[in-house]
All heavy atoms as TSV, in Angstrom:
chain	resi	resn	atom	element	x	y	z
A	1	MET	N	N	0.856	-1.158	0.000
A	1	MET	CA	C	0.000	0.000	0.000
A	1	MET	C	C	0.906	1.225	0.000
A	1	MET	O	O	1.796	1.355	0.838
A	1	MET	CB	C	-0.884	0.006	1.253
A	1	MET	CG	C	-1.710	1.254	1.385
A	1	MET	SD	S	-2.828	1.255	2.810
A	1	MET	CE	C	-1.697	1.584	4.135
A	2	TYR	N	N	0.685	2.095	-0.977
A	2	TYR	CA	C	1.443	3.338	-1.029
A	2	TYR	C	C	0.869	4.325	-0.024
A	2	TYR	O	O	-0.338	4.423	0.137
A	2	TYR	CB	C	1.404	3.935	-2.437
A	2	TYR	CG	C	2.089	3.048	-3.435
A	2	TYR	CD1	C	1.364	2.266	-4.322
A	2	TYR	CD2	C	3.473	2.966	-3.465
A	2	TYR	CE1	C	1.999	1.428	-5.224
A	2	TYR	CE2	C	4.121	2.129	-4.366
A	2	TYR	CZ	C	3.374	1.366	-5.236
A	2	TYR	OH	O	4.010	0.540	-6.120
A	3	VAL	N	N	1.726	5.051	0.662
A	3	VAL	CA	C	1.262	5.967	1.709
A	3	VAL	C	C	1.509	7.434	1.372
A	3	VAL	O	O	1.092	8.307	2.129
A	3	VAL	CB	C	1.901	5.618	3.072
A	3	VAL	CG1	C	1.451	4.247	3.523
A	3	VAL	CG2	C	3.413	5.690	3.030
A	4	ASP	N	N	2.161	7.706	0.243
A	4	ASP	CA	C	2.420	9.091	-0.169
A	4	ASP	C	C	2.242	9.174	-1.683
A	4	ASP	O	O	3.033	8.601	-2.429
A	4	ASP	CB	C	3.839	9.497	0.222
A	4	ASP	CG	C	4.158	10.942	-0.090
A	4	ASP	OD1	O	3.487	11.563	-0.950
A	4	ASP	OD2	O	5.097	11.471	0.523
A	5	PRO	N	N	1.201	9.871	-2.158
A	5	PRO	CA	C	0.957	9.911	-3.604
A	5	PRO	C	C	2.058	10.628	-4.387
A	5	PRO	O	O	2.157	10.483	-5.593
A	5	PRO	CB	C	-0.374	10.650	-3.728
A	5	PRO	CG	C	-0.459	11.495	-2.510
A	5	PRO	CD	C	0.231	10.696	-1.432
A	6	ASN	N	N	2.901	11.377	-3.711
A	6	ASN	CA	C	3.971	12.101	-4.385
A	6	ASN	C	C	5.316	11.386	-4.328
A	6	ASN	O	O	6.262	11.801	-4.980
A	6	ASN	CB	C	4.113	13.502	-3.783
A	6	ASN	CG	C	2.835	14.287	-3.957
A	6	ASN	OD1	O	2.297	14.373	-5.058
A	6	ASN	ND2	N	2.313	14.824	-2.877
A	7	ASP	N	N	5.402	10.319	-3.531
A	7	ASP	CA	C	6.648	9.575	-3.401
A	7	ASP	C	C	6.314	8.091	-3.279
A	7	ASP	O	O	6.038	7.587	-2.195
A	7	ASP	CB	C	7.423	10.048	-2.178
A	7	ASP	CG	C	8.775	9.368	-2.036
A	7	ASP	OD1	O	9.076	8.433	-2.821
A	7	ASP	OD2	O	9.534	9.771	-1.137
A	8	LEU	N	N	6.344	7.383	-4.409
A	8	LEU	CA	C	5.953	5.977	-4.426
A	8	LEU	C	C	7.002	5.053	-3.811
A	8	LEU	O	O	6.783	3.849	-3.727
A	8	LEU	CB	C	5.612	5.545	-5.852
A	8	LEU	CG	C	4.441	6.301	-6.480
A	8	LEU	CD1	C	4.133	5.743	-7.857
A	8	LEU	CD2	C	3.219	6.253	-5.589
A	9	SER	N	N	8.097	5.616	-3.331
A	9	SER	CA	C	9.050	4.791	-2.594
A	9	SER	C	C	8.593	4.584	-1.155
A	9	SER	O	O	9.145	3.756	-0.438
A	9	SER	CB	C	10.446	5.417	-2.623
A	9	SER	OG	O	10.480	6.603	-1.844
A	10	LYS	N	N	7.576	5.331	-0.753
A	10	LYS	CA	C	7.023	5.187	0.604
A	10	LYS	C	C	5.811	4.269	0.542
A	10	LYS	O	O	4.779	4.623	-0.027
A	10	LYS	CB	C	6.617	6.551	1.168
A	10	LYS	CG	C	7.782	7.486	1.361
A	10	LYS	CD	C	7.321	8.826	1.870
A	10	LYS	CE	C	8.495	9.774	2.008
A	10	LYS	NZ	N	8.042	11.108	2.435
A	11	PHE	N	N	5.958	3.087	1.080
A	11	PHE	CA	C	4.869	2.114	1.049
A	11	PHE	C	C	4.983	1.176	2.239
A	11	PHE	O	O	6.013	1.127	2.916
A	11	PHE	CB	C	4.881	1.316	-0.260
A	11	PHE	CG	C	6.075	0.431	-0.414
A	11	PHE	CD1	C	6.029	-0.892	-0.011
A	11	PHE	CD2	C	7.253	0.914	-0.957
A	11	PHE	CE1	C	7.131	-1.719	-0.149
A	11	PHE	CE2	C	8.359	0.099	-1.104
A	11	PHE	CZ	C	8.300	-1.220	-0.687
A	12	VAL	N	N	3.925	0.456	2.493
A	12	VAL	CA	C	3.912	-0.582	3.518
A	12	VAL	C	C	3.308	-1.816	2.869
A	12	VAL	O	O	2.372	-1.720	2.081
A	12	VAL	CB	C	3.117	-0.151	4.769
A	12	VAL	CG1	C	1.670	0.086	4.463
A	12	VAL	CG2	C	3.257	-1.170	5.883
A	13	THR	N	N	3.888	-2.962	3.140
A	13	THR	CA	C	3.354	-4.190	2.576
A	13	THR	C	C	2.166	-4.666	3.411
A	13	THR	O	O	2.171	-4.520	4.631
A	13	THR	CB	C	4.430	-5.291	2.486
A	13	THR	OG1	O	3.856	-6.424	1.851
A	13	THR	CG2	C	4.965	-5.694	3.835
A	14	LEU	N	N	1.172	-5.164	2.752
A	14	LEU	CA	C	-0.004	-5.694	3.439
A	14	LEU	C	C	0.079	-7.202	3.571
A	14	LEU	O	O	-0.780	-7.833	4.165
A	14	LEU	CB	C	-1.276	-5.296	2.690
A	14	LEU	CG	C	-1.498	-3.796	2.586
A	14	LEU	CD1	C	-2.751	-3.513	1.786
A	14	LEU	CD2	C	-1.573	-3.150	3.942
A	15	LEU	N	N	1.140	-7.778	3.004
A	15	LEU	CA	C	1.345	-9.214	3.102
A	15	LEU	C	C	2.359	-9.484	4.207
A	15	LEU	O	O	3.370	-8.823	4.307
A	15	LEU	CB	C	1.884	-9.756	1.785
A	15	LEU	CG	C	1.015	-9.497	0.558
A	15	LEU	CD1	C	1.736	-9.957	-0.692
A	15	LEU	CD2	C	-0.317	-10.192	0.703
A	16	TYR	N	N	2.045	-10.441	5.038
A	16	TYR	CA	C	2.997	-10.822	6.066
A	16	TYR	C	C	2.765	-12.278	6.442
A	16	TYR	O	O	1.712	-12.838	6.203
A	16	TYR	CB	C	2.901	-9.910	7.284
A	16	TYR	CG	C	1.670	-10.131	8.133
A	16	TYR	CD1	C	1.727	-10.907	9.288
A	16	TYR	CD2	C	0.449	-9.573	7.794
A	16	TYR	CE1	C	0.599	-11.124	10.062
A	16	TYR	CE2	C	-0.678	-9.783	8.562
A	16	TYR	CZ	C	-0.596	-10.551	9.709
A	16	TYR	OH	O	-1.702	-10.752	10.462
A	17	ASP	N	N	3.765	-12.869	7.017
A	17	ASP	CA	C	3.689	-14.253	7.452
A	17	ASP	C	C	2.959	-14.278	8.798
A	17	ASP	O	O	3.426	-13.678	9.761
A	17	ASP	CB	C	5.103	-14.806	7.593
A	17	ASP	CG	C	5.135	-16.270	7.976
A	17	ASP	OD1	O	4.095	-16.808	8.426
A	17	ASP	OD2	O	6.198	-16.883	7.840
A	18	PRO	N	N	1.811	-14.946	8.886
A	18	PRO	CA	C	1.067	-14.963	10.142
A	18	PRO	C	C	1.847	-15.614	11.285
A	18	PRO	O	O	1.511	-15.450	12.441
A	18	PRO	CB	C	-0.207	-15.735	9.824
A	18	PRO	CG	C	-0.016	-16.342	8.499
A	18	PRO	CD	C	1.134	-15.662	7.838
A	19	ARG	N	N	2.925	-16.323	10.954
A	19	ARG	CA	C	3.773	-16.917	11.995
A	19	ARG	C	C	4.809	-15.927	12.513
A	19	ARG	O	O	5.551	-16.226	13.440
A	19	ARG	CB	C	4.470	-18.154	11.452
A	19	ARG	CG	C	3.487	-19.262	11.080
A	19	ARG	CD	C	4.178	-20.358	10.329
A	19	ARG	NE	N	4.589	-19.785	9.040
A	19	ARG	CZ	C	5.147	-20.446	8.056
A	19	ARG	NH1	N	5.405	-21.715	8.189
A	19	ARG	NH2	N	5.460	-19.857	6.923
A	20	SER	N	N	4.858	-14.725	11.925
A	20	SER	CA	C	5.847	-13.742	12.359
A	20	SER	C	C	5.481	-13.205	13.744
A	20	SER	O	O	4.377	-13.401	14.240
A	20	SER	CB	C	5.951	-12.591	11.354
A	20	SER	OG	O	4.760	-11.856	11.321
A	21	GLU	N	N	6.406	-12.498	14.330
A	21	GLU	CA	C	6.221	-11.961	15.681
A	21	GLU	C	C	4.979	-11.078	15.793
A	21	GLU	O	O	4.231	-11.167	16.743
A	21	GLU	CB	C	7.453	-11.156	16.083
A	21	GLU	CG	C	8.719	-11.965	16.148
A	21	GLU	CD	C	8.890	-12.650	17.482
A	21	GLU	OE1	O	8.445	-12.084	18.482
A	21	GLU	OE2	O	9.471	-13.741	17.502
A	22	GLU	N	N	4.791	-10.193	14.815
A	22	GLU	CA	C	3.639	-9.285	14.848
A	22	GLU	C	C	3.283	-8.830	13.441
A	22	GLU	O	O	4.129	-8.856	12.546
A	22	GLU	CB	C	3.916	-8.085	15.744
A	22	GLU	CG	C	5.126	-7.284	15.359
A	22	GLU	CD	C	5.454	-6.212	16.381
A	22	GLU	OE1	O	5.558	-6.542	17.560
A	22	GLU	OE2	O	5.589	-5.055	15.969
A	23	PRO	N	N	2.036	-8.436	13.218
A	23	PRO	CA	C	1.633	-7.965	11.883
A	23	PRO	C	C	2.272	-6.607	11.584
A	23	PRO	O	O	2.791	-5.951	12.493
A	23	PRO	CB	C	0.111	-7.848	11.997
A	23	PRO	CG	C	-0.153	-7.672	13.449
A	23	PRO	CD	C	0.935	-8.417	14.162
A	24	PRO	N	N	2.230	-6.191	10.320
A	24	PRO	CA	C	2.810	-4.881	9.988
A	24	PRO	C	C	2.052	-3.769	10.703
A	24	PRO	O	O	0.841	-3.831	10.885
A	24	PRO	CB	C	2.636	-4.777	8.473
A	24	PRO	CG	C	1.597	-5.778	8.116
A	24	PRO	CD	C	1.632	-6.842	9.161
A	25	ALA	N	N	2.785	-2.759	11.127
A	25	ALA	CA	C	2.178	-1.612	11.818
A	25	ALA	C	C	1.652	-0.605	10.806
A	25	ALA	O	O	2.191	-0.462	9.709
A	25	ALA	CB	C	3.205	-0.951	12.721
A	26	CYS	N	N	0.600	0.096	11.182
A	26	CYS	CA	C	0.059	1.177	10.353
A	26	CYS	C	C	1.145	2.235	10.177
A	26	CYS	O	O	1.752	2.664	11.156
A	26	CYS	CB	C	-1.166	1.786	11.013
A	26	CYS	SG	S	-1.761	3.272	10.174
A	27	PRO	N	N	1.413	2.676	8.937
A	27	PRO	CA	C	2.467	3.663	8.718
A	27	PRO	C	C	2.108	5.049	9.247
A	27	PRO	O	O	2.969	5.909	9.349
A	27	PRO	CB	C	2.628	3.673	7.201
A	27	PRO	CG	C	1.302	3.240	6.685
A	27	PRO	CD	C	0.777	2.250	7.689
A	28	PHE	N	N	0.858	5.265	9.596
A	28	PHE	CA	C	0.430	6.582	10.069
A	28	PHE	C	C	0.398	6.679	11.589
A	28	PHE	O	O	0.883	7.636	12.169
A	28	PHE	CB	C	-0.941	6.942	9.495
A	28	PHE	CG	C	-0.934	6.972	7.995
A	28	PHE	CD1	C	-1.528	5.957	7.277
A	28	PHE	CD2	C	-0.301	7.988	7.303
A	28	PHE	CE1	C	-1.516	5.963	5.894
A	28	PHE	CE2	C	-0.266	8.006	5.922
A	28	PHE	CZ	C	-0.880	6.988	5.215
A	29	CYS	N	N	-0.182	5.676	12.256
A	29	CYS	CA	C	-0.346	5.766	13.714
A	29	CYS	C	C	0.414	4.700	14.477
A	29	CYS	O	O	0.489	4.747	15.694
A	29	CYS	CB	C	-1.825	5.719	14.087
A	29	CYS	SG	S	-2.590	4.103	13.807
A	30	GLY	N	N	0.975	3.715	13.770
A	30	GLY	CA	C	1.740	2.671	14.426
A	30	GLY	C	C	0.916	1.521	14.976
A	30	GLY	O	O	1.458	0.586	15.543
A	31	ALA	N	N	-0.410	1.557	14.809
A	31	ALA	CA	C	-1.275	0.490	15.317
A	31	ALA	C	C	-0.947	-0.831	14.623
A	31	ALA	O	O	-0.679	-0.862	13.429
A	31	ALA	CB	C	-2.741	0.846	15.096
A	32	SER	N	N	-0.980	-1.918	15.378
A	32	SER	CA	C	-0.710	-3.224	14.779
A	32	SER	C	C	-1.995	-3.970	14.441
A	32	SER	O	O	-1.952	-5.010	13.799
A	32	SER	CB	C	0.166	-4.068	15.705
A	32	SER	OG	O	-0.483	-4.277	16.936
A	33	GLU	N	N	-3.130	-3.449	14.865
A	33	GLU	CA	C	-4.426	-4.035	14.513
A	33	GLU	C	C	-5.239	-2.980	13.775
A	33	GLU	O	O	-5.625	-1.974	14.361
A	33	GLU	CB	C	-5.168	-4.494	15.768
A	33	GLU	CG	C	-4.492	-5.654	16.454
A	33	GLU	CD	C	-5.314	-6.192	17.607
A	33	GLU	OE1	O	-6.552	-6.053	17.568
A	33	GLU	OE2	O	-4.707	-6.744	18.537
A	34	TRP	N	N	-5.483	-3.216	12.478
A	34	TRP	CA	C	-6.244	-2.268	11.671
A	34	TRP	C	C	-6.856	-2.996	10.493
A	34	TRP	O	O	-6.439	-4.080	10.122
A	34	TRP	CB	C	-5.372	-1.105	11.217
A	34	TRP	CG	C	-4.044	-1.467	10.636
A	34	TRP	CD1	C	-2.945	-1.915	11.290
A	34	TRP	CD2	C	-3.676	-1.419	9.257
A	34	TRP	NE1	N	-1.916	-2.138	10.413
A	34	TRP	CE2	C	-2.327	-1.849	9.162
A	34	TRP	CE3	C	-4.350	-1.051	8.093
A	34	TRP	CZ2	C	-1.651	-1.908	7.949
A	34	TRP	CZ3	C	-3.662	-1.123	6.888
A	34	TRP	CH2	C	-2.340	-1.536	6.831
A	35	ASP	N	N	-7.893	-2.406	9.937
A	35	ASP	CA	C	-8.632	-2.994	8.833
A	35	ASP	C	C	-8.625	-2.059	7.637
A	35	ASP	O	O	-8.412	-0.866	7.765
A	35	ASP	CB	C	-10.093	-3.247	9.229
A	35	ASP	CG	C	-10.227	-4.330	10.272
A	35	ASP	OD1	O	-9.527	-5.347	10.165
A	35	ASP	OD2	O	-11.033	-4.154	11.194
A	36	MET	N	N	-8.900	-2.644	6.494
A	36	MET	CA	C	-9.072	-1.880	5.269
A	36	MET	C	C	-10.523	-1.412	5.204
A	36	MET	O	O	-11.402	-2.041	5.785
A	36	MET	CB	C	-8.780	-2.751	4.050
A	36	MET	CG	C	-7.398	-3.319	4.056
A	36	MET	SD	S	-6.282	-2.042	3.571
A	36	MET	CE	C	-5.453	-2.879	2.279
A	37	VAL	N	N	-10.771	-0.338	4.486
A	37	VAL	CA	C	-12.113	0.174	4.292
A	37	VAL	C	C	-12.410	0.128	2.802
A	37	VAL	O	O	-11.629	0.628	1.996
A	37	VAL	CB	C	-12.233	1.624	4.815
A	37	VAL	CG1	C	-13.589	2.200	4.498
A	37	VAL	CG2	C	-11.957	1.681	6.305
A	38	GLU	N	N	-13.537	-0.497	2.433
A	38	GLU	CA	C	-13.907	-0.577	1.029
A	38	GLU	C	C	-14.449	0.780	0.569
A	38	GLU	O	O	-15.317	1.366	1.203
A	38	GLU	CB	C	-14.970	-1.648	0.827
A	38	GLU	CG	C	-15.363	-1.811	-0.629
A	38	GLU	CD	C	-16.392	-2.905	-0.847
A	38	GLU	OE1	O	-16.834	-3.521	0.140
A	38	GLU	OE2	O	-16.743	-3.142	-2.005
A	39	ILE	N	N	-13.926	1.277	-0.542
A	39	ILE	CA	C	-14.393	2.526	-1.141
A	39	ILE	C	C	-15.501	2.167	-2.122
A	39	ILE	O	O	-15.275	1.430	-3.078
A	39	ILE	CB	C	-13.250	3.254	-1.879
A	39	ILE	CG1	C	-12.103	3.571	-0.934
A	39	ILE	CG2	C	-13.774	4.497	-2.581
A	39	ILE	CD1	C	-12.413	4.591	0.125
A	40	LEU	N	N	-16.686	2.679	-1.876
A	40	LEU	CA	C	-17.833	2.359	-2.729
A	40	LEU	C	C	-18.100	3.417	-3.790
A	40	LEU	O	O	-18.754	3.153	-4.780
A	40	LEU	CB	C	-19.076	2.145	-1.867
A	40	LEU	CG	C	-18.957	1.008	-0.834
A	40	LEU	CD1	C	-20.193	0.957	0.041
A	40	LEU	CD2	C	-18.734	-0.319	-1.531
A	41	ASP	N	N	-17.600	4.612	-3.587
A	41	ASP	CA	C	-17.836	5.702	-4.529
A	41	ASP	C	C	-16.520	6.441	-4.769
A	41	ASP	O	O	-15.826	6.786	-3.813
A	41	ASP	CB	C	-18.886	6.661	-3.953
A	41	ASP	CG	C	-19.367	7.664	-4.975
A	41	ASP	OD1	O	-18.534	8.496	-5.425
A	41	ASP	OD2	O	-20.544	7.623	-5.330
A	42	ASP	N	N	-16.179	6.669	-6.035
A	42	ASP	CA	C	-14.929	7.354	-6.367
A	42	ASP	C	C	-14.794	8.708	-5.679
A	42	ASP	O	O	-13.688	9.147	-5.394
A	42	ASP	CB	C	-14.794	7.543	-7.876
A	42	ASP	CG	C	-14.517	6.234	-8.599
A	42	ASP	OD1	O	-14.221	5.228	-7.932
A	42	ASP	OD2	O	-14.604	6.229	-9.835
A	43	SER	N	N	-15.894	9.369	-5.383
A	43	SER	CA	C	-15.828	10.679	-4.738
A	43	SER	C	C	-15.318	10.583	-3.303
A	43	SER	O	O	-14.948	11.595	-2.708
A	43	SER	CB	C	-17.191	11.373	-4.773
A	43	SER	OG	O	-18.128	10.663	-3.982
A	44	ASP	N	N	-15.279	9.366	-2.733
A	44	ASP	CA	C	-14.750	9.176	-1.388
A	44	ASP	C	C	-13.218	9.099	-1.372
A	44	ASP	O	O	-12.608	9.126	-0.307
A	44	ASP	CB	C	-15.306	7.886	-0.757
A	44	ASP	CG	C	-16.786	7.970	-0.488
A	44	ASP	OD1	O	-17.301	9.092	-0.300
A	44	ASP	OD2	O	-17.443	6.916	-0.456
A	45	ILE	N	N	-12.618	9.005	-2.554
A	45	ILE	CA	C	-11.160	8.922	-2.663
A	45	ILE	C	C	-10.598	10.339	-2.701
A	45	ILE	O	O	-11.026	11.155	-3.515
A	45	ILE	CB	C	-10.758	8.173	-3.943
A	45	ILE	CG1	C	-11.369	6.769	-3.958
A	45	ILE	CG2	C	-9.240	8.120	-4.080
A	45	ILE	CD1	C	-11.213	6.050	-5.277
A	46	PRO	N	N	-9.625	10.644	-1.836
A	46	PRO	CA	C	-9.012	11.978	-1.906
A	46	PRO	C	C	-8.447	12.236	-3.302
A	46	PRO	O	O	-7.924	11.324	-3.958
A	46	PRO	CB	C	-7.890	11.900	-0.866
A	46	PRO	CG	C	-8.333	10.837	0.090
A	46	PRO	CD	C	-9.068	9.838	-0.761
A	47	GLN	N	N	-8.543	13.444	-3.778
A	47	GLN	CA	C	-8.142	13.812	-5.138
A	47	GLN	C	C	-6.741	13.329	-5.483
A	47	GLN	O	O	-6.507	12.813	-6.569
A	47	GLN	CB	C	-8.233	15.328	-5.323
A	47	GLN	CG	C	-7.891	15.805	-6.721
A	47	GLN	CD	C	-8.855	15.299	-7.781
A	47	GLN	OE1	O	-10.049	15.234	-7.549
A	47	GLN	NE2	N	-8.342	14.934	-8.931
A	48	GLU	N	N	-5.791	13.469	-4.549
A	48	GLU	CA	C	-4.413	13.110	-4.860
A	48	GLU	C	C	-4.207	11.606	-5.053
A	48	GLU	O	O	-3.181	11.178	-5.560
A	48	GLU	CB	C	-3.439	13.643	-3.803
A	48	GLU	CG	C	-3.629	13.086	-2.416
A	48	GLU	CD	C	-4.589	13.900	-1.552
A	48	GLU	OE1	O	-5.403	14.667	-2.086
A	48	GLU	OE2	O	-4.530	13.735	-0.330
A	49	TRP	N	N	-5.191	10.783	-4.665
A	49	TRP	CA	C	-5.083	9.340	-4.828
A	49	TRP	C	C	-5.931	8.801	-5.982
A	49	TRP	O	O	-5.859	7.618	-6.287
A	49	TRP	CB	C	-5.506	8.620	-3.543
A	49	TRP	CG	C	-4.479	8.735	-2.474
A	49	TRP	CD1	C	-4.542	9.508	-1.357
A	49	TRP	CD2	C	-3.226	8.059	-2.413
A	49	TRP	NE1	N	-3.413	9.356	-0.604
A	49	TRP	CE2	C	-2.589	8.462	-1.238
A	49	TRP	CE3	C	-2.574	7.153	-3.246
A	49	TRP	CZ2	C	-1.341	7.992	-0.878
A	49	TRP	CZ3	C	-1.336	6.685	-2.862
A	49	TRP	CH2	C	-0.729	7.105	-1.697
A	50	ARG	N	N	-6.687	9.621	-6.642
A	50	ARG	CA	C	-7.594	9.131	-7.690
A	50	ARG	C	C	-6.867	8.499	-8.867
A	50	ARG	O	O	-7.405	7.639	-9.553
A	50	ARG	CB	C	-8.538	10.239	-8.139
A	50	ARG	CG	C	-9.522	10.563	-7.027
A	50	ARG	CD	C	-10.631	11.449	-7.465
A	50	ARG	NE	N	-11.425	11.775	-6.275
A	50	ARG	CZ	C	-12.310	12.713	-6.217
A	50	ARG	NH1	N	-12.541	13.458	-7.281
A	50	ARG	NH2	N	-12.970	12.943	-5.110
A	51	TRP	N	N	-5.620	8.899	-9.112
A	51	TRP	CA	C	-4.842	8.307	-10.200
A	51	TRP	C	C	-4.656	6.807	-9.977
A	51	TRP	O	O	-4.491	6.048	-10.926
A	51	TRP	CB	C	-3.478	8.976	-10.332
A	51	TRP	CG	C	-2.606	8.771	-9.123
A	51	TRP	CD1	C	-2.510	9.597	-8.039
A	51	TRP	CD2	C	-1.735	7.670	-8.864
A	51	TRP	NE1	N	-1.643	9.080	-7.123
A	51	TRP	CE2	C	-1.141	7.881	-7.609
A	51	TRP	CE3	C	-1.405	6.528	-9.565
A	51	TRP	CZ2	C	-0.237	7.004	-7.032
A	51	TRP	CZ3	C	-0.501	5.644	-9.000
A	51	TRP	CH2	C	0.070	5.885	-7.754
A	52	ALA	N	N	-4.696	6.373	-8.728
A	52	ALA	CA	C	-4.437	4.969	-8.409
A	52	ALA	C	C	-5.700	4.104	-8.447
A	52	ALA	O	O	-5.599	2.897	-8.374
A	52	ALA	CB	C	-3.803	4.860	-7.030
A	53	ALA	N	N	-6.846	4.740	-8.566
A	53	ALA	CA	C	-8.107	3.991	-8.556
A	53	ALA	C	C	-8.285	3.229	-9.861
A	53	ALA	O	O	-8.114	3.763	-10.945
A	53	ALA	CB	C	-9.284	4.940	-8.339
A	54	CYS	N	N	-8.604	1.979	-9.743
A	54	CYS	CA	C	-8.884	1.154	-10.920
A	54	CYS	C	C	-10.381	1.184	-11.158
A	54	CYS	O	O	-11.152	0.988	-10.247
A	54	CYS	CB	C	-8.430	-0.282	-10.692
A	54	CYS	SG	S	-6.673	-0.457	-10.400
A	55	GLY	N	N	-10.792	1.406	-12.309
A	55	GLY	CA	C	-12.215	1.390	-12.486
A	55	GLY	C	C	-12.622	1.840	-13.789
A	55	GLY	O	O	-13.349	1.793	-14.572
């Protein structure tokens, strides 16, 4: 998952080995337990991220 629309070298992987010590931390708040949110309408996507929307 890319975390900066202006610098694609900044990303966090969403794949991890469930046998690892802990899941990946949120790159924004550091939380180790978090969920994805399904975007149902393109207008819910911030303008700077719309280039990445498939549709």
